[in-house]
DRENDREN-335755 format. One record per residue (C-alpha): x, y, z; residue in one letter; residue number from 1. Coordinates in steps of 0.25 Angstrom, whole numbers, plus 2048, in hexadecimal, padded with zeros to 3 digits. Example, Ala and Ser with C-alpha at 12.3 -4.5 7.8 and 13.67 -1.06 7.14 Angstrom:
2
east=831	north=7EE	up=81F	aa=a	i=1
east=837	north=7FC	up=81D	aa=s	i=2
% end
This chain:
476
east=27F	north=193	up=AC4	aa=x	i=1
east=27E	north=18C	up=AB6	aa=x	i=2
east=281	north=196	up=AA9	aa=x	i=3
east=279	north=190	up=AA0	aa=x	i=4
east=26A	north=18C	up=A9C	aa=x	i=5
east=268	north=17D	up=A9C	aa=x	i=6
east=263	north=175	up=A90	aa=x	i=7
east=258	north=16E	up=A96	aa=x	i=8
east=255	north=167	up=A86	aa=x	i=9
east=262	north=15F	up=A88	aa=x	i=10
east=25E	north=159	up=A97	aa=x	i=11
east=25B	north=14A	up=A92	aa=x	i=12
east=267	north=14C	up=A8A	aa=x	i=13
east=26C	north=14F	up=A96	aa=x	i=14
east=267	north=144	up=A9F	aa=x	i=15
east=26C	north=138	up=A96	aa=x	i=16
east=27A	north=13D	up=A98	aa=x	i=17
east=278	north=13E	up=AA6	aa=x	i=18
east=270	north=130	up=AA6	aa=x	i=19
east=27C	north=129	up=AA0	aa=x	i=20
east=285	north=12E	up=AAB	aa=x	i=21
east=27B	north=129	up=AB6	aa=x	i=22
east=278	north=11C	up=AB1	aa=x	i=23
east=287	north=11A	up=AAC	aa=x	i=24
east=28A	north=11E	up=ABC	aa=x	i=25
east=27F	north=115	up=AC2	aa=x	i=26
east=27F	north=109	up=AB9	aa=x	i=27
east=28F	north=109	up=ABB	aa=x	i=28
east=28F	north=107	up=ACB	aa=x	i=29
east=285	north=0FB	up=ACB	aa=x	i=30
east=28C	north=0F5	up=ABE	aa=x	i=31
east=29A	north=0F6	up=AC7	aa=x	i=32
east=293	north=0EF	up=AD3	aa=x	i=33
east=28F	north=0E3	up=ACC	aa=x	i=34
east=29D	north=0E2	up=AC7	aa=x	i=35
east=2A4	north=0E1	up=AD6	aa=x	i=36
east=2A5	north=0D3	up=AD7	aa=x	i=37
east=2AB	north=0D1	up=AC9	aa=x	i=38
east=2B6	north=0DD	up=ACB	aa=x	i=39
east=2B9	north=0D3	up=AD8	aa=x	i=40
east=2BC	north=0C6	up=AD0	aa=x	i=41
east=2C3	north=0CE	up=AC3	aa=x	i=42
east=2CB	north=0D8	up=ACA	aa=x	i=43
east=2CF	north=0CE	up=AD4	aa=x	i=44
east=2CB	north=0D6	up=AE0	aa=x	i=45
east=2C3	north=0D5	up=AED	aa=x	i=46
east=2B6	north=0DD	up=AF1	aa=x	i=47
east=2BC	north=0E6	up=AF9	aa=x	i=48
east=2C5	north=0EB	up=AEE	aa=x	i=49
east=2B7	north=0EC	up=AE4	aa=x	i=50
east=2B0	north=0F5	up=AEE	aa=x	i=51
east=2B9	north=100	up=AE8	aa=x	i=52
east=2B2	north=100	up=ADC	aa=x	i=53
east=2A7	north=105	up=ADF	aa=x	i=54
east=2AC	north=10B	up=AEC	aa=x	i=55
east=2B6	north=113	up=AE2	aa=x	i=56
east=2AB	north=118	up=ADB	aa=x	i=57
east=2A1	north=11C	up=AE5	aa=x	i=58
east=2AB	north=124	up=AEC	aa=x	i=59
east=2B0	north=12C	up=AE0	aa=x	i=60
east=2A1	north=131	up=ADD	aa=x	i=61
east=29E	north=134	up=AEB	aa=x	i=62
east=2AB	north=13B	up=AEE	aa=x	i=63
east=2AA	north=144	up=AE2	aa=x	i=64
east=29D	north=146	up=ADE	aa=x	i=65
east=299	north=152	up=AE6	aa=x	i=66
east=2A6	north=15A	up=AE0	aa=x	i=67
east=2A3	north=156	up=AD4	aa=x	i=68
east=295	north=15B	up=AD3	aa=x	i=69
east=29B	north=16A	up=AD9	aa=x	i=70
east=2A6	north=168	up=ACE	aa=x	i=71
east=29A	north=167	up=AC3	aa=x	i=72
east=294	north=174	up=ACA	aa=x	i=73
east=2A0	north=17A	up=AC8	aa=x	i=74
east=2A4	north=178	up=ABA	aa=x	i=75
east=298	north=172	up=AB3	aa=x	i=76
east=291	north=164	up=AB4	aa=x	i=77
east=293	north=15F	up=AA6	aa=x	i=78
east=2A3	north=15F	up=AA5	aa=x	i=79
east=2A2	north=157	up=AB2	aa=x	i=80
east=299	north=14D	up=AAE	aa=x	i=81
east=29E	north=14A	up=AA0	aa=x	i=82
east=2AD	north=148	up=AA7	aa=x	i=83
east=2A5	north=13F	up=AB1	aa=x	i=84
east=2A1	north=137	up=AA6	aa=x	i=85
east=2AD	north=136	up=A9F	aa=x	i=86
east=2B5	north=132	up=AAC	aa=x	i=87
east=2AA	north=127	up=AAF	aa=x	i=88
east=2AC	north=121	up=AA2	aa=x	i=89
east=2BC	north=121	up=AA3	aa=x	i=90
east=2BB	north=11C	up=AB1	aa=x	i=91
east=2B0	north=110	up=AAC	aa=x	i=92
east=2BC	north=10B	up=A9F	aa=x	i=93
east=2C7	north=10D	up=AAA	aa=x	i=94
east=2BD	north=104	up=AB3	aa=x	i=95
east=2BB	north=0FB	up=AA9	aa=x	i=96
east=2C9	north=0FA	up=AA5	aa=x	i=97
east=2CF	north=0F7	up=AB4	aa=x	i=98
east=2D8	north=0EB	up=AB5	aa=x	i=99
east=2D9	north=0EB	up=AC4	aa=x	i=100
east=2CE	north=0EE	up=AD0	aa=x	i=101
east=2D5	north=0FB	up=AD3	aa=x	i=102
east=2D7	north=101	up=AC7	aa=x	i=103
east=2C7	north=0FE	up=AC6	aa=x	i=104
east=2C5	north=106	up=AD3	aa=x	i=105
east=2CF	north=112	up=ACE	aa=x	i=106
east=2C6	north=111	up=AC2	aa=x	i=107
east=2B9	north=111	up=ACA	aa=x	i=108
east=2BD	north=11C	up=AD0	aa=x	i=109
east=2BE	north=125	up=AC2	aa=x	i=110
east=2B2	north=11F	up=ABE	aa=x	i=111
east=2AB	north=126	up=ACC	aa=x	i=112
east=2B1	north=132	up=AC9	aa=x	i=113
east=2AA	north=134	up=ABA	aa=x	i=114
east=29D	north=12E	up=AC1	aa=x	i=115
east=29F	north=13A	up=ACB	aa=x	i=116
east=29D	north=145	up=AC2	aa=x	i=117
east=291	north=13E	up=ABA	aa=x	i=118
east=289	north=139	up=AC6	aa=x	i=119
east=28C	north=147	up=AD0	aa=x	i=120
east=288	north=14F	up=AC2	aa=x	i=121
east=27B	north=146	up=ABE	aa=x	i=122
east=270	north=14A	up=AC3	aa=x	i=123
east=276	north=159	up=AC4	aa=x	i=124
east=277	north=15A	up=AB5	aa=x	i=125
east=267	north=153	up=AB4	aa=x	i=126
east=263	north=15F	up=ABE	aa=x	i=127
east=26A	north=16A	up=AB6	aa=x	i=128
east=264	north=163	up=AA7	aa=x	i=129
east=254	north=161	up=AA9	aa=x	i=130
east=24B	north=16D	up=AAE	aa=x	i=131
east=247	north=16E	up=ABB	aa=x	i=132
east=23A	north=167	up=AB8	aa=x	i=133
east=23F	north=15A	up=AB2	aa=x	i=134
east=24C	north=159	up=ABE	aa=x	i=135
east=242	north=14E	up=AC4	aa=x	i=136
east=241	north=145	up=AB8	aa=x	i=137
east=250	north=148	up=AB3	aa=x	i=138
east=254	north=143	up=AC0	aa=x	i=139
east=24C	north=137	up=AC1	aa=x	i=140
east=250	north=133	up=AB3	aa=x	i=141
east=260	north=132	up=ABA	aa=x	i=142
east=259	north=12A	up=AC3	aa=x	i=143
east=254	north=11F	up=ABA	aa=x	i=144
east=263	north=11F	up=AB4	aa=x	i=145
east=268	north=11C	up=AC1	aa=x	i=146
east=25E	north=112	up=AC4	aa=x	i=147
east=261	north=10C	up=AB6	aa=x	i=148
east=271	north=109	up=AB9	aa=x	i=149
east=26D	north=104	up=AC6	aa=x	i=150
east=263	north=0F9	up=ABE	aa=x	i=151
east=26E	north=0F8	up=AB3	aa=x	i=152
east=27C	north=0F7	up=ABC	aa=x	i=153
east=27A	north=0E8	up=AC0	aa=x	i=154
east=275	north=0E4	up=AB3	aa=x	i=155
east=27F	north=0EA	up=AAB	aa=x	i=156
east=289	north=0E6	up=AB4	aa=x	i=157
east=284	north=0D9	up=AB4	aa=x	i=158
east=283	north=0D7	up=AA5	aa=x	i=159
east=291	north=0DC	up=AA2	aa=x	i=160
east=297	north=0D4	up=AAD	aa=x	i=161
east=291	north=0C7	up=AA6	aa=x	i=162
east=296	north=0C9	up=A99	aa=x	i=163
east=2A3	north=0D1	up=A9A	aa=x	i=164
east=2AC	north=0D5	up=AA4	aa=x	i=165
east=2AB	north=0E0	up=AB1	aa=x	i=166
east=2B2	north=0EB	up=AA9	aa=x	i=167
east=2A7	north=0EE	up=A9F	aa=x	i=168
east=29F	north=0F2	up=AAA	aa=x	i=169
east=2A8	north=0FF	up=AAB	aa=x	i=170
east=2A9	north=0FF	up=A99	aa=x	i=171
east=29B	north=0FF	up=A98	aa=x	i=172
east=29C	north=10E	up=A9F	aa=x	i=173
east=2A4	north=111	up=A93	aa=x	i=174
east=298	north=114	up=A87	aa=x	i=175
east=290	north=11A	up=A91	aa=x	i=176
east=299	north=123	up=A95	aa=x	i=177
east=29D	north=127	up=A88	aa=x	i=178
east=28E	north=12A	up=A86	aa=x	i=179
east=28E	north=131	up=A91	aa=x	i=180
east=298	north=13A	up=A90	aa=x	i=181
east=294	north=13D	up=A83	aa=x	i=182
east=286	north=142	up=A88	aa=x	i=183
east=289	north=148	up=A94	aa=x	i=184
east=294	north=152	up=A8A	aa=x	i=185
east=289	north=153	up=A80	aa=x	i=186
east=27C	north=156	up=A8A	aa=x	i=187
east=281	north=15B	up=A96	aa=x	i=188
east=27F	north=16B	up=A98	aa=x	i=189
east=28E	north=171	up=A99	aa=x	i=190
east=285	north=17A	up=AA4	aa=x	i=191
east=291	north=183	up=AAC	aa=x	i=192
east=292	north=189	up=AB9	aa=x	i=193
east=296	north=195	up=ABF	aa=x	i=194
east=2A2	north=197	up=AC0	aa=x	i=195
east=2AD	north=19C	up=ACB	aa=x	i=196
east=2A9	north=18F	up=AD5	aa=x	i=197
east=2B4	north=188	up=ADE	aa=x	i=198
east=2B4	north=17A	up=AE1	aa=x	i=199
east=2B3	north=176	up=AEF	aa=x	i=200
east=2C0	north=16F	up=AF1	aa=x	i=201
east=2C0	north=16C	up=AFF	aa=x	i=202
east=2AF	north=168	up=AFF	aa=x	i=203
east=2B3	north=15E	up=AF4	aa=x	i=204
east=2BF	north=157	up=AFB	aa=x	i=205
east=2B7	north=158	up=B08	aa=x	i=206
east=2AA	north=151	up=B04	aa=x	i=207
east=2AF	north=147	up=AFA	aa=x	i=208
east=2B9	north=142	up=B06	aa=x	i=209
east=2AE	north=142	up=B10	aa=x	i=210
east=2A5	north=139	up=B06	aa=x	i=211
east=2B2	north=131	up=B04	aa=x	i=212
east=2B3	north=12E	up=B12	aa=x	i=213
east=2A4	north=12B	up=B14	aa=x	i=214
east=2A1	north=122	up=B09	aa=x	i=215
east=2B0	north=11B	up=B0A	aa=x	i=216
east=2AA	north=119	up=B1A	aa=x	i=217
east=29D	north=115	up=B18	aa=x	i=218
east=2A1	north=10A	up=B0C	aa=x	i=219
east=2AD	north=104	up=B13	aa=x	i=220
east=2A4	north=105	up=B21	aa=x	i=221
east=29C	north=0FA	up=B1C	aa=x	i=222
east=2A8	north=0F1	up=B1D	aa=x	i=223
east=2B1	north=0F4	up=B26	aa=x	i=224
east=2A6	north=0FA	up=B2F	aa=x	i=225
east=2A2	north=108	up=B35	aa=x	i=226
east=2A8	north=108	up=B41	aa=x	i=227
east=2B7	north=104	up=B3A	aa=x	i=228
east=2C1	north=111	up=B3C	aa=x	i=229
east=2C2	north=113	up=B2E	aa=x	i=230
east=2B2	north=115	up=B2A	aa=x	i=231
east=2B3	north=11E	up=B36	aa=x	i=232
east=2BD	north=124	up=B33	aa=x	i=233
east=2B8	north=127	up=B23	aa=x	i=234
east=2AA	north=12A	up=B29	aa=x	i=235
east=2AF	north=135	up=B32	aa=x	i=236
east=2B7	north=139	up=B26	aa=x	i=237
east=2AB	north=13E	up=B1F	aa=x	i=238
east=2A3	north=145	up=B2B	aa=x	i=239
east=2B2	north=14D	up=B2C	aa=x	i=240
east=2B3	north=14F	up=B1D	aa=x	i=241
east=2A3	north=153	up=B1B	aa=x	i=242
east=2A5	north=15C	up=B27	aa=x	i=243
east=2B0	north=163	up=B21	aa=x	i=244
east=2A8	north=162	up=B12	aa=x	i=245
east=29C	north=16A	up=B19	aa=x	i=246
east=2A4	north=175	up=B20	aa=x	i=247
east=2AB	north=177	up=B14	aa=x	i=248
east=29E	north=178	up=B0B	aa=x	i=249
east=29A	north=182	up=B15	aa=x	i=250
east=2A5	north=18D	up=B12	aa=x	i=251
east=2A7	north=18A	up=B04	aa=x	i=252
east=2A3	north=195	up=AFB	aa=x	i=253
east=2A1	north=18B	up=AEF	aa=x	i=254
east=29F	north=17E	up=AF8	aa=x	i=255
east=29F	north=171	up=AF1	aa=x	i=256
east=290	north=16D	up=AF8	aa=x	i=257
east=287	north=17A	up=AFB	aa=x	i=258
east=281	north=176	up=B09	aa=x	i=259
east=277	north=180	up=B06	aa=x	i=260
east=271	north=175	up=AFC	aa=x	i=261
east=26E	north=16E	up=B0A	aa=x	i=262
east=264	north=178	up=B0E	aa=x	i=263
east=25C	north=175	up=B03	aa=x	i=264
east=252	north=16A	up=B0B	aa=x	i=265
east=24E	north=165	up=AFD	aa=x	i=266
east=25D	north=164	up=AF8	aa=x	i=267
east=262	north=15C	up=B06	aa=x	i=268
east=255	north=155	up=B07	aa=x	i=269
east=256	north=14E	up=AF8	aa=x	i=270
east=266	north=14A	up=AFD	aa=x	i=271
east=262	north=144	up=B09	aa=x	i=272
east=256	north=13B	up=B04	aa=x	i=273
east=25E	north=137	up=AF8	aa=x	i=274
east=26B	north=132	up=B01	aa=x	i=275
east=25F	north=12C	up=B0A	aa=x	i=276
east=259	north=125	up=AFE	aa=x	i=277
east=268	north=121	up=AF9	aa=x	i=278
east=26C	north=11C	up=B05	aa=x	i=279
east=260	north=113	up=B06	aa=x	i=280
east=261	north=10D	up=AF8	aa=x	i=281
east=26F	north=10A	up=AFB	aa=x	i=282
east=26A	north=101	up=B07	aa=x	i=283
east=262	north=0FC	up=AFE	aa=x	i=284
east=26B	north=0F8	up=AF3	aa=x	i=285
east=276	north=0F2	up=AFD	aa=x	i=286
east=26B	north=0E9	up=B05	aa=x	i=287
east=260	north=0E5	up=AFA	aa=x	i=288
east=26A	north=0DA	up=AF3	aa=x	i=289
east=26D	north=0D4	up=B01	aa=x	i=290
east=25F	north=0D3	up=B02	aa=x	i=291
east=25B	north=0CE	up=AF6	aa=x	i=292
east=265	north=0C3	up=AF6	aa=x	i=293
east=266	north=0BF	up=B04	aa=x	i=294
east=258	north=0C0	up=B0A	aa=x	i=295
east=251	north=0BE	up=AFD	aa=x	i=296
east=25A	north=0B5	up=AF4	aa=x	i=297
east=25A	north=0BC	up=AE7	aa=x	i=298
east=264	north=0B9	up=ADC	aa=x	i=299
east=26C	north=0C4	up=AD8	aa=x	i=300
east=264	north=0C8	up=ACC	aa=x	i=301
east=257	north=0C7	up=AD1	aa=x	i=302
east=25C	north=0D1	up=ADC	aa=x	i=303
east=260	north=0DA	up=AD1	aa=x	i=304
east=253	north=0DB	up=ACC	aa=x	i=305
east=24D	north=0DE	up=AD8	aa=x	i=306
east=256	north=0EA	up=ADC	aa=x	i=307
east=253	north=0EF	up=ACD	aa=x	i=308
east=244	north=0F2	up=AD1	aa=x	i=309
east=24A	north=0FF	up=AD9	aa=x	i=310
east=253	north=105	up=ACF	aa=x	i=311
east=249	north=101	up=AC3	aa=x	i=312
east=23D	north=107	up=AC9	aa=x	i=313
east=245	north=113	up=ACF	aa=x	i=314
east=24A	north=116	up=AC1	aa=x	i=315
east=23B	north=116	up=ABC	aa=x	i=316
east=234	north=120	up=AC7	aa=x	i=317
east=241	north=129	up=AC7	aa=x	i=318
east=23E	north=130	up=ABA	aa=x	i=319
east=22E	north=131	up=ABF	aa=x	i=320
east=232	north=136	up=ACB	aa=x	i=321
east=23A	north=140	up=AC9	aa=x	i=322
east=231	north=146	up=ABE	aa=x	i=323
east=226	north=147	up=AC8	aa=x	i=324
east=230	north=14E	up=AD1	aa=x	i=325
east=231	north=15A	up=AC7	aa=x	i=326
east=224	north=15B	up=AC8	aa=x	i=327
east=21F	north=15A	up=AD6	aa=x	i=328
east=22C	north=15C	up=ADC	aa=x	i=329
east=235	north=152	up=AE2	aa=x	i=330
east=231	north=153	up=AF3	aa=x	i=331
east=225	north=149	up=AF2	aa=x	i=332
east=22A	north=142	up=AE7	aa=x	i=333
east=237	north=13E	up=AEF	aa=x	i=334
east=231	north=13A	up=AFB	aa=x	i=335
east=226	north=130	up=AF4	aa=x	i=336
east=234	north=12B	up=AEE	aa=x	i=337
east=239	north=12A	up=AFF	aa=x	i=338
east=22C	north=123	up=B02	aa=x	i=339
east=22C	north=119	up=AF9	aa=x	i=340
east=23A	north=114	up=AFD	aa=x	i=341
east=236	north=115	up=B0B	aa=x	i=342
east=22C	north=10B	up=B07	aa=x	i=343
east=238	north=103	up=B00	aa=x	i=344
east=240	north=101	up=B0C	aa=x	i=345
east=235	north=0FF	up=B16	aa=x	i=346
east=231	north=0F3	up=B0C	aa=x	i=347
east=23F	north=0EF	up=B0C	aa=x	i=348
east=240	north=0EF	up=B1B	aa=x	i=349
east=235	north=0E6	up=B1B	aa=x	i=350
east=23D	north=0DC	up=B11	aa=x	i=351
east=240	north=0CE	up=B18	aa=x	i=352
east=246	north=0C0	up=B13	aa=x	i=353
east=236	north=0BC	up=B0E	aa=x	i=354
east=234	north=0C9	up=B07	aa=x	i=355
east=22F	north=0C5	up=AF8	aa=x	i=356
east=235	north=0CB	up=AEC	aa=x	i=357
east=229	north=0D4	up=AE9	aa=x	i=358
east=22B	north=0DB	up=AF7	aa=x	i=359
east=238	north=0DF	up=AF2	aa=x	i=360
east=236	north=0E5	up=AE6	aa=x	i=361
east=22B	north=0ED	up=AEC	aa=x	i=362
east=235	north=0F3	up=AF5	aa=x	i=363
east=23F	north=0F5	up=AE9	aa=x	i=364
east=233	north=0FD	up=AE1	aa=x	i=365
east=22F	north=105	up=AEC	aa=x	i=366
east=23F	north=109	up=AEE	aa=x	i=367
east=240	north=10A	up=ADF	aa=x	i=368
east=234	north=112	up=ADE	aa=x	i=369
east=238	north=11C	up=AEB	aa=x	i=370
east=246	north=11E	up=AE6	aa=x	i=371
east=241	north=122	up=AD7	aa=x	i=372
east=237	north=12B	up=ADD	aa=x	i=373
east=240	north=133	up=AE8	aa=x	i=374
east=24E	north=133	up=AE0	aa=x	i=375
east=249	north=13B	up=AD5	aa=x	i=376
east=242	north=147	up=ADB	aa=x	i=377
east=24C	north=147	up=AE7	aa=x	i=378
east=258	north=147	up=ADD	aa=x	i=379
east=251	north=153	up=AD7	aa=x	i=380
east=24F	north=15A	up=AE2	aa=x	i=381
east=25D	north=159	up=AE6	aa=x	i=382
east=261	north=15F	up=AD9	aa=x	i=383
east=256	north=168	up=AD7	aa=x	i=384
east=25A	north=16E	up=AE4	aa=x	i=385
east=26B	north=171	up=AE0	aa=x	i=386
east=26F	north=17F	up=AD9	aa=x	i=387
east=271	north=17D	up=ACB	aa=x	i=388
east=281	north=180	up=ACE	aa=x	i=389
east=281	north=177	up=AD7	aa=x	i=390
east=27A	north=16A	up=AD2	aa=x	i=391
east=285	north=163	up=ACE	aa=x	i=392
east=289	north=161	up=ADE	aa=x	i=393
east=27C	north=15E	up=AE0	aa=x	i=394
east=27A	north=153	up=AD5	aa=x	i=395
east=287	north=14D	up=ADB	aa=x	i=396
east=283	north=150	up=AE9	aa=x	i=397
east=276	north=146	up=AE5	aa=x	i=398
east=27E	north=13B	up=ADE	aa=x	i=399
east=286	north=13D	up=AEC	aa=x	i=400
east=27A	north=138	up=AF4	aa=x	i=401
east=278	north=12D	up=AEE	aa=x	i=402
east=287	north=126	up=AEE	aa=x	i=403
east=287	north=12C	up=AFD	aa=x	i=404
east=27A	north=125	up=AFE	aa=x	i=405
east=27F	north=117	up=AF7	aa=x	i=406
east=28A	north=117	up=B01	aa=x	i=407
east=284	north=11A	up=B0E	aa=x	i=408
east=278	north=111	up=B0A	aa=x	i=409
east=27E	north=106	up=B08	aa=x	i=410
east=287	north=107	up=B13	aa=x	i=411
east=280	north=10C	up=B1F	aa=x	i=412
east=273	north=103	up=B19	aa=x	i=413
east=27D	north=0F6	up=B17	aa=x	i=414
east=283	north=0F8	up=B27	aa=x	i=415
east=275	north=0FA	up=B2B	aa=x	i=416
east=270	north=0ED	up=B26	aa=x	i=417
east=27D	north=0E5	up=B2A	aa=x	i=418
east=279	north=0EB	up=B38	aa=x	i=419
east=26B	north=0E7	up=B39	aa=x	i=420
east=26F	north=0D9	up=B34	aa=x	i=421
east=279	north=0D7	up=B3E	aa=x	i=422
east=26D	north=0DB	up=B48	aa=x	i=423
east=267	north=0CE	up=B45	aa=x	i=424
east=275	north=0C5	up=B48	aa=x	i=425
east=27E	north=0C5	up=B54	aa=x	i=426
east=289	north=0C8	up=B49	aa=x	i=427
east=28A	north=0C8	up=B3A	aa=x	i=428
east=28D	north=0BD	up=B31	aa=x	i=429
east=298	north=0BB	up=B29	aa=x	i=430
east=292	north=0C0	up=B1D	aa=x	i=431
east=28E	north=0CE	up=B23	aa=x	i=432
east=27F	north=0D2	up=B22	aa=x	i=433
east=27D	north=0CB	up=B15	aa=x	i=434
east=282	north=0BE	up=B1A	aa=x	i=435
east=277	north=0BF	up=B27	aa=x	i=436
east=26C	north=0B7	up=B28	aa=x	i=437
east=25F	north=0BA	up=B1F	aa=x	i=438
east=256	north=0C0	up=B2C	aa=x	i=439
east=262	north=0C9	up=B30	aa=x	i=440
east=264	north=0CD	up=B22	aa=x	i=441
east=255	north=0D1	up=B22	aa=x	i=442
east=256	north=0D8	up=B2E	aa=x	i=443
east=261	north=0E1	up=B29	aa=x	i=444
east=25A	north=0E3	up=B1D	aa=x	i=445
east=24D	north=0E7	up=B25	aa=x	i=446
east=255	north=0F1	up=B2D	aa=x	i=447
east=25D	north=0F8	up=B24	aa=x	i=448
east=251	north=0FB	up=B1B	aa=x	i=449
east=24A	north=100	up=B27	aa=x	i=450
east=254	north=109	up=B29	aa=x	i=451
east=254	north=10D	up=B1A	aa=x	i=452
east=245	north=111	up=B1C	aa=x	i=453
east=24A	north=11A	up=B27	aa=x	i=454
east=252	north=122	up=B1F	aa=x	i=455
east=245	north=123	up=B12	aa=x	i=456
east=23E	north=128	up=B1E	aa=x	i=457
east=248	north=132	up=B23	aa=x	i=458
east=24A	north=136	up=B13	aa=x	i=459
east=23A	north=138	up=B13	aa=x	i=460
east=23A	north=141	up=B20	aa=x	i=461
east=245	north=149	up=B19	aa=x	i=462
east=23E	north=14B	up=B0C	aa=x	i=463
east=22F	north=14D	up=B12	aa=x	i=464
east=235	north=157	up=B1C	aa=x	i=465
east=23C	north=15F	up=B0F	aa=x	i=466
east=22E	north=15E	up=B09	aa=x	i=467
east=226	north=162	up=B14	aa=x	i=468
east=231	north=16F	up=B18	aa=x	i=469
east=230	north=172	up=B08	aa=x	i=470
east=221	north=173	up=B09	aa=x	i=471
east=21F	north=17A	up=B15	aa=x	i=472
east=229	north=184	up=B0F	aa=x	i=473
east=220	north=186	up=B02	aa=x	i=474
east=216	north=188	up=B0B	aa=x	i=475
east=21B	north=193	up=B12	aa=x	i=476
% end
């Protein structure tokens, strides 16, 4: 247990320190995405190799986040968070100095190690630093910072690449990283966990290796086909490792992940629905640009403006939704958010080549409103269900659900789009689904978005079941 009283008077300074880490990590991903074509040209390499600039980063964060969260619960969150800022900033400088693509990829692993320390603990530190009655609003503000980072990344990246070399998309992290490190050292409370804890090394090994196999299998499966032998072996390896991990966790006195947490219906429901919404939004992020460019014919600049509707509205709504959940409880508000998301995806499932830009924007308004209403209360529910000595690992599990959702959503829903497109053709065209006739692409979009709508129906059903179950228990 935490053995010090928390000084809530410093809560907003803590928010600034954590917020800088959230913003830095979010904007860094979107900046790097926009620079991928530049890497291919300037570093004299191929797109297959350049993909590892992104893949190495996401794999490192996903495989290490839960272990780092557990370690933070054992030795304290502050030292790991501060170290993460330092490692991330150092990795950013090394990325900017990299003369070859392979050194850049290696530097991205270092950068991702720091990002894992920061991302896996941010929500835990915020939860710990704010009183319970203000937790939803605080987590909503963190959601706003994510939205700002998503919006700013492509814009800032484009501006940098238009006036300077790609190296500066990494060097720009240096002043923010230095200031963030200072703010973290000065303001994040150094709370000491109880001693005598043991790190579950075999739990960490089996979970990390299993996640690595899953992410590699889902990512490579998009290119090589999910029926190829290497992909089948990777996915089978994940199931084997995950099974071993569960067995280990049930037997360990101090497990990496306390499986008893999942008996809490609020915690389990929040994680399930969070994962489903992340899967859905990943599918949207992958498919919407193809629809806007190939079907509607928008130029890249206007595509960016249209796609900014969702995160802009989410950024405005998230703190309000969190504030409301502090006063009204989270269950009803999360169901309202999920209902908005269902409406958004149903509207998108009706879009075709004749749809107006206004209809597309209305769909995205419902999407931003739904995510903004849903995410803050849902995060608050998950973090509120965690014991104080497990805030680090629960925060890291929440971060992992986002990254898993992004990978699974991109792989599964991207493949489903291709399947729907192929169903309208005798054979897949040379350019893949994106090179198919417009009518086939539209059929693919509609079919995929109806499936995403089905995911939201499942999420709403899970949330309603939890609400009714909790209500009946209170009446008893």
